[in-house]
KOLVOTOR-434081 format. One record per residue: residue in three letters; chain; y, z, x of N, C-alpha, C in turn. Coordinates in nm, 2 decimals. Layout:
REM KOLVOTOR-434081
<kolba code="ALA" unit="A" n_py="Y" n_pz="Z" n_px="X" ca_py="Y" ca_pz="Z" ca_px="X" c_py="Y" c_pz="Z" c_px="X"/>
...
END
This chain:
REM KOLVOTOR-434081
<kolba code="MET" unit="A" n_py="-2.38" n_pz="0.31" n_px="0.05" ca_py="-2.24" ca_pz="0.32" ca_px="0.09" c_py="-2.21" c_pz="0.47" c_px="0.11"/>
<kolba code="VAL" unit="A" n_py="-2.16" n_pz="0.49" n_px="0.23" ca_py="-2.13" ca_pz="0.64" ca_px="0.26" c_py="-1.99" c_pz="0.67" c_px="0.20"/>
<kolba code="PRO" unit="A" n_py="-1.98" n_pz="0.78" n_px="0.12" ca_py="-1.85" ca_pz="0.82" ca_px="0.08" c_py="-1.76" c_pz="0.87" c_px="0.19"/>
<kolba code="TYR" unit="A" n_py="-1.62" n_pz="0.84" n_px="0.18" ca_py="-1.53" ca_pz="0.88" ca_px="0.28" c_py="-1.51" c_pz="1.03" c_px="0.26"/>
<kolba code="ALA" unit="A" n_py="-1.48" n_pz="1.10" n_px="0.38" ca_py="-1.45" ca_pz="1.25" ca_px="0.37" c_py="-1.30" c_pz="1.25" c_px="0.31"/>
<kolba code="PRO" unit="A" n_py="-1.28" n_pz="1.37" n_px="0.25" ca_py="-1.14" ca_pz="1.37" ca_px="0.20" c_py="-1.05" c_pz="1.40" c_px="0.31"/>
<kolba code="ARG" unit="A" n_py="-0.92" n_pz="1.36" n_px="0.29" ca_py="-0.81" ca_pz="1.38" ca_px="0.39" c_py="-0.79" c_pz="1.52" c_px="0.41"/>
<kolba code="SER" unit="A" n_py="-0.76" n_pz="1.56" n_px="0.54" ca_py="-0.73" ca_pz="1.69" ca_px="0.58" c_py="-0.58" c_pz="1.72" c_px="0.58"/>
<kolba code="SER" unit="A" n_py="-0.51" n_pz="1.62" n_px="0.55" ca_py="-0.35" ca_pz="1.62" ca_px="0.55" c_py="-0.30" c_pz="1.52" c_px="0.46"/>
<kolba code="GLU" unit="A" n_py="-0.17" n_pz="1.54" n_px="0.42" ca_py="-0.10" ca_pz="1.44" ca_px="0.33" c_py="-0.06" c_pz="1.33" c_px="0.42"/>
<kolba code="PRO" unit="A" n_py="-0.06" n_pz="1.21" n_px="0.37" ca_py="-0.01" ca_pz="1.09" ca_px="0.45" c_py="0.13" c_pz="1.11" c_px="0.50"/>
<kolba code="THR" unit="A" n_py="0.16" n_pz="1.07" n_px="0.61" ca_py="0.29" ca_pz="1.09" ca_px="0.66" c_py="0.38" c_pz="0.96" c_px="0.63"/>
<kolba code="THR" unit="A" n_py="0.50" n_pz="0.96" n_px="0.65" ca_py="0.60" ca_pz="0.85" ca_px="0.64" c_py="0.56" c_pz="0.74" c_px="0.74"/>
<kolba code="ALA" unit="A" n_py="0.53" n_pz="0.78" n_px="0.86" ca_py="0.49" ca_pz="0.68" ca_px="0.97" c_py="0.36" c_pz="0.60" c_px="0.93"/>
<kolba code="GLU" unit="A" n_py="0.27" n_pz="0.67" n_px="0.88" ca_py="0.15" ca_pz="0.61" ca_px="0.82" c_py="0.18" c_pz="0.51" c_px="0.71"/>
<kolba code="ALA" unit="A" n_py="0.26" n_pz="0.56" n_px="0.62" ca_py="0.30" ca_pz="0.47" ca_px="0.50" c_py="0.38" c_pz="0.35" c_px="0.55"/>
<kolba code="ASP" unit="A" n_py="0.46" n_pz="0.37" n_px="0.64" ca_py="0.55" ca_pz="0.26" ca_px="0.71" c_py="0.45" c_pz="0.16" c_px="0.78"/>
<kolba code="ALA" unit="A" n_py="0.35" n_pz="0.21" n_px="0.84" ca_py="0.25" ca_pz="0.11" ca_px="0.90" c_py="0.19" c_pz="0.03" c_px="0.79"/>
<kolba code="TRP" unit="A" n_py="0.14" n_pz="0.09" n_px="0.68" ca_py="0.08" ca_pz="0.02" ca_px="0.58" c_py="0.18" c_pz="-0.09" c_px="0.51"/>
<kolba code="ALA" unit="A" n_py="0.30" n_pz="-0.04" n_px="0.50" ca_py="0.41" ca_pz="-0.11" ca_px="0.44" c_py="0.42" c_pz="-0.25" c_px="0.52"/>
<kolba code="ASP" unit="A" n_py="0.42" n_pz="-0.24" n_px="0.64" ca_py="0.44" ca_pz="-0.34" ca_px="0.74" c_py="0.33" c_pz="-0.44" c_px="0.72"/>
<kolba code="VAL" unit="A" n_py="0.20" n_pz="-0.39" n_px="0.72" ca_py="0.08" ca_pz="-0.47" ca_px="0.71" c_py="0.09" c_pz="-0.55" c_px="0.58"/>
<kolba code="LEU" unit="A" n_py="0.12" n_pz="-0.47" n_px="0.48" ca_py="0.12" ca_pz="-0.56" ca_px="0.34" c_py="0.22" c_pz="-0.67" c_px="0.34"/>
<kolba code="VAL" unit="A" n_py="0.33" n_pz="-0.64" n_px="0.39" ca_py="0.43" ca_pz="-0.76" ca_px="0.40" c_py="0.39" c_pz="-0.87" c_px="0.50"/>
<kolba code="ARG" unit="A" n_py="0.35" n_pz="-0.82" n_px="0.62" ca_py="0.31" ca_pz="-0.93" ca_px="0.72" c_py="0.20" c_pz="-1.02" c_px="0.67"/>
<kolba code="ARG" unit="A" n_py="0.10" n_pz="-0.95" n_px="0.59" ca_py="-0.02" ca_pz="-1.03" ca_px="0.54" c_py="0.02" c_pz="-1.09" c_px="0.40"/>
<kolba code="GLN" unit="A" n_py="0.14" n_pz="-1.10" n_px="0.37" ca_py="0.20" ca_pz="-1.15" ca_px="0.23" c_py="0.12" c_pz="-1.10" c_px="0.12"/>
<kolba code="LEU" unit="A" n_py="0.08" n_pz="-0.97" n_px="0.12" ca_py="0.02" ca_pz="-0.91" ca_px="0.01" c_py="0.13" c_pz="-0.85" c_px="-0.08"/>
<kolba code="LEU" unit="A" n_py="0.25" n_pz="-0.83" n_px="-0.02" ca_py="0.36" ca_pz="-0.77" ca_px="-0.10" c_py="0.49" c_pz="-0.86" c_px="-0.05"/>
<kolba code="HIS" unit="A" n_py="0.58" n_pz="-0.88" n_px="-0.13" ca_py="0.70" ca_pz="-0.96" ca_px="-0.09" c_py="0.78" c_pz="-0.86" c_px="-0.01"/>
<kolba code="ALA" unit="A" n_py="0.80" n_pz="-0.74" n_px="-0.05" ca_py="0.89" ca_pz="-0.65" ca_px="0.02" c_py="0.85" c_pz="-0.50" c_px="-0.02"/>
<kolba code="ILE" unit="A" n_py="0.88" n_pz="-0.41" n_px="0.08" ca_py="0.86" ca_pz="-0.27" ca_px="0.06" c_py="0.94" c_pz="-0.20" c_px="0.15"/>
<kolba code="VAL" unit="A" n_py="1.03" n_pz="-0.12" n_px="0.11" ca_py="1.14" ca_pz="-0.05" ca_px="0.19" c_py="1.15" c_pz="0.09" c_px="0.16"/>
<kolba code="LEU" unit="A" n_py="1.17" n_pz="0.17" n_px="0.27" ca_py="1.18" ca_pz="0.30" ca_px="0.26" c_py="1.33" c_pz="0.34" c_px="0.23"/>
<kolba code="THR" unit="A" n_py="1.37" n_pz="0.41" n_px="0.13" ca_py="1.51" ca_pz="0.44" ca_px="0.10" c_py="1.55" c_pz="0.57" c_px="0.18"/>
<kolba code="PRO" unit="A" n_py="1.68" n_pz="0.60" n_px="0.20" ca_py="1.72" ca_pz="0.72" ca_px="0.26" c_py="1.68" c_pz="0.85" c_px="0.20"/>
<kolba code="THR" unit="A" n_py="1.64" n_pz="0.84" n_px="0.06" ca_py="1.59" ca_pz="0.96" ca_px="0.00" c_py="1.44" c_pz="0.99" c_px="0.02"/>
<kolba code="GLY" unit="A" n_py="1.37" n_pz="0.90" n_px="0.10" ca_py="1.23" ca_pz="0.92" ca_px="0.12" c_py="1.15" c_pz="0.86" c_px="0.02"/>
<kolba code="GLN" unit="A" n_py="1.20" n_pz="0.78" n_px="-0.08" ca_py="1.12" ca_pz="0.71" ca_px="-0.17" c_py="1.11" c_pz="0.56" c_px="-0.12"/>
<kolba code="TRP" unit="A" n_py="1.02" n_pz="0.49" n_px="-0.18" ca_py="0.99" ca_pz="0.35" ca_px="-0.13" c_py="1.01" c_pz="0.26" c_px="-0.26"/>
<kolba code="LEU" unit="A" n_py="1.07" n_pz="0.14" n_px="-0.23" ca_py="1.07" ca_pz="0.03" ca_px="-0.33" c_py="1.00" c_pz="-0.07" c_px="-0.29"/>
<kolba code="ALA" unit="A" n_py="0.91" n_pz="-0.12" n_px="-0.39" ca_py="0.81" ca_pz="-0.22" ca_px="-0.36" c_py="0.82" c_pz="-0.33" c_px="-0.46"/>
<kolba code="GLN" unit="A" n_py="0.79" n_pz="-0.46" n_px="-0.42" ca_py="0.81" ca_pz="-0.58" ca_px="-0.49" c_py="0.69" c_pz="-0.67" c_px="-0.46"/>
<kolba code="GLU" unit="A" n_py="0.60" n_pz="-0.71" n_px="-0.56" ca_py="0.50" ca_pz="-0.80" ca_px="-0.53" c_py="0.53" c_pz="-0.95" c_px="-0.49"/>
<kolba code="HIS" unit="A" n_py="0.63" n_pz="-0.99" n_px="-0.56" ca_py="0.68" ca_pz="-1.13" ca_px="-0.54" c_py="0.82" c_pz="-1.13" c_px="-0.56"/>
<kolba code="PRO" unit="A" n_py="0.90" n_pz="-1.23" n_px="-0.53" ca_py="1.05" ca_pz="-1.23" ca_px="-0.54" c_py="1.10" c_pz="-1.21" c_px="-0.69"/>
<kolba code="ASP" unit="A" n_py="1.02" n_pz="-1.26" n_px="-0.78" ca_py="1.07" ca_pz="-1.24" ca_px="-0.92" c_py="1.01" c_pz="-1.11" c_px="-1.00"/>
<kolba code="ALA" unit="A" n_py="0.93" n_pz="-1.04" n_px="-0.93" ca_py="0.86" ca_pz="-0.92" ca_px="-0.99" c_py="0.97" c_pz="-0.81" c_px="-1.00"/>
<kolba code="THR" unit="A" n_py="0.94" n_pz="-0.72" n_px="-1.09" ca_py="1.01" ca_pz="-0.59" ca_px="-1.11" c_py="0.98" c_pz="-0.51" c_px="-0.98"/>
<kolba code="VAL" unit="A" n_py="1.09" n_pz="-0.43" n_px="-0.94" ca_py="1.08" ca_pz="-0.35" ca_px="-0.82" c_py="1.01" c_pz="-0.21" c_px="-0.87"/>
<kolba code="ARG" unit="A" n_py="0.92" n_pz="-0.17" n_px="-0.80" ca_py="0.85" ca_pz="-0.04" ca_px="-0.83" c_py="0.91" c_pz="0.06" c_px="-0.74"/>
<kolba code="LEU" unit="A" n_py="0.91" n_pz="0.18" n_px="-0.80" ca_py="0.95" ca_pz="0.30" ca_px="-0.72" c_py="0.83" c_pz="0.38" c_px="-0.68"/>
<kolba code="LEU" unit="A" n_py="0.81" n_pz="0.40" n_px="-0.55" ca_py="0.69" ca_pz="0.49" ca_px="-0.51" c_py="0.76" c_pz="0.62" c_px="-0.46"/>
<kolba code="ALA" unit="A" n_py="0.73" n_pz="0.74" n_px="-0.51" ca_py="0.79" ca_pz="0.85" ca_px="-0.46" c_py="0.76" c_pz="0.91" c_px="-0.34"/>
<kolba code="THR" unit="A" n_py="0.63" n_pz="0.88" n_px="-0.29" ca_py="0.58" ca_pz="0.95" ca_px="-0.17" c_py="0.51" c_pz="0.86" c_px="-0.08"/>
<kolba code="PRO" unit="A" n_py="0.48" n_pz="0.89" n_px="0.04" ca_py="0.40" ca_pz="0.82" ca_px="0.13" c_py="0.25" c_pz="0.80" c_px="0.08"/>
<kolba code="ALA" unit="A" n_py="0.20" n_pz="0.89" n_px="0.00" ca_py="0.07" ca_pz="0.90" ca_px="-0.06" c_py="0.07" c_pz="0.78" c_px="-0.17"/>
<kolba code="ASP" unit="A" n_py="0.19" n_pz="0.75" n_px="-0.23" ca_py="0.19" ca_pz="0.65" ca_px="-0.33" c_py="0.18" c_pz="0.52" c_px="-0.26"/>
<kolba code="VAL" unit="A" n_py="0.24" n_pz="0.50" n_px="-0.14" ca_py="0.22" ca_pz="0.37" ca_px="-0.06" c_py="0.08" c_pz="0.35" c_px="-0.03"/>
<kolba code="LEU" unit="A" n_py="0.02" n_pz="0.46" n_px="0.02" ca_py="-0.12" ca_pz="0.45" ca_px="0.05" c_py="-0.21" c_pz="0.41" c_px="-0.07"/>
<kolba code="ALA" unit="A" n_py="-0.18" n_pz="0.48" n_px="-0.18" ca_py="-0.26" ca_pz="0.44" ca_px="-0.30" c_py="-0.24" c_pz="0.29" c_px="-0.34"/>
<kolba code="LEU" unit="A" n_py="-0.12" n_pz="0.25" n_px="-0.33" ca_py="-0.09" ca_pz="0.09" ca_px="-0.35" c_py="-0.17" c_pz="0.00" c_px="-0.25"/>
<kolba code="ALA" unit="A" n_py="-0.18" n_pz="0.05" n_px="-0.12" ca_py="-0.24" ca_pz="-0.04" ca_px="-0.03" c_py="-0.40" c_pz="-0.03" c_px="-0.07"/>
<kolba code="ALA" unit="A" n_py="-0.45" n_pz="0.09" n_px="-0.10" ca_py="-0.59" ca_pz="0.09" ca_px="-0.15" c_py="-0.61" c_pz="0.01" c_px="-0.28"/>
<kolba code="THR" unit="A" n_py="-0.53" n_pz="0.00" n_px="-0.36" ca_py="-0.54" ca_pz="-0.07" ca_px="-0.48" c_py="-0.54" c_pz="-0.22" c_px="-0.44"/>
<kolba code="ILE" unit="A" n_py="-0.46" n_pz="-0.26" n_px="-0.36" ca_py="-0.45" ca_pz="-0.40" ca_px="-0.31" c_py="-0.58" c_pz="-0.44" c_px="-0.24"/>
<kolba code="GLN" unit="A" n_py="-0.62" n_pz="-0.35" n_px="-0.15" ca_py="-0.75" ca_pz="-0.37" ca_px="-0.08" c_py="-0.86" c_pz="-0.39" c_px="-0.18"/>
<kolba code="HIS" unit="A" n_py="-0.87" n_pz="-0.30" n_px="-0.28" ca_py="-0.99" ca_pz="-0.31" ca_px="-0.38" c_py="-0.98" c_pz="-0.44" c_px="-0.45"/>
<kolba code="ARG" unit="A" n_py="-0.86" n_pz="-0.48" n_px="-0.49" ca_py="-0.84" ca_pz="-0.61" ca_px="-0.56" c_py="-0.89" c_pz="-0.73" c_px="-0.48"/>
<kolba code="ILE" unit="A" n_py="-0.85" n_pz="-0.73" n_px="-0.35" ca_py="-0.90" ca_pz="-0.83" ca_px="-0.26" c_py="-1.05" c_pz="-0.83" c_px="-0.24"/>
<kolba code="ARG" unit="A" n_py="-1.10" n_pz="-0.72" n_px="-0.23" ca_py="-1.25" ca_pz="-0.70" ca_px="-0.20" c_py="-1.33" c_pz="-0.74" c_px="-0.32"/>
<kolba code="SER" unit="A" n_py="-1.28" n_pz="-0.70" n_px="-0.44" ca_py="-1.36" ca_pz="-0.73" ca_px="-0.56" c_py="-1.36" c_pz="-0.88" c_px="-0.60"/>
<kolba code="THR" unit="A" n_py="-1.26" n_pz="-0.95" n_px="-0.55" ca_py="-1.25" ca_pz="-1.08" ca_px="-0.59" c_py="-1.31" c_pz="-1.18" c_px="-0.49"/>
<kolba code="ARG" unit="A" n_py="-1.34" n_pz="-1.12" n_px="-0.37" ca_py="-1.39" ca_pz="-1.20" ca_px="-0.26" c_py="-1.54" c_pz="-1.23" c_px="-0.28"/>
<kolba code="PRO" unit="A" n_py="-1.59" n_pz="-1.34" n_px="-0.27" ca_py="-1.73" ca_pz="-1.37" ca_px="-0.29" c_py="-1.80" c_pz="-1.30" c_px="-0.18"/>
<kolba code="GLU" unit="A" n_py="-1.93" n_pz="-1.25" n_px="-0.22" ca_py="-2.01" ca_pz="-1.19" ca_px="-0.11" c_py="-2.07" c_pz="-1.29" c_px="-0.01"/>
<kolba code="SER" unit="A" n_py="-2.06" n_pz="-1.24" n_px="0.11" ca_py="-2.11" ca_pz="-1.33" ca_px="0.22" c_py="-2.25" c_pz="-1.29" c_px="0.28"/>
<kolba code="ARG" unit="A" n_py="-2.30" n_pz="-1.19" n_px="0.21" ca_py="-2.44" ca_pz="-1.15" ca_px="0.26" c_py="-2.55" c_pz="-1.22" c_px="0.20"/>
END
């Protein structure tokens, strides 16, 4: 497996917004909303505690965690 190159810039709000949209559309999160202060509120399912994500990088980290969880529980097809 080839390691990924480090990012050359910090994640943007637009990038985080795109990931938030994908996570909700794919029903991997119940909701994730950008607040006027630039923070994000995320909820896994309707009865879950709302999590505060301070930056766009936190949203991308959450997306990466969800991707890792999905990939690690998926049976190998090779």
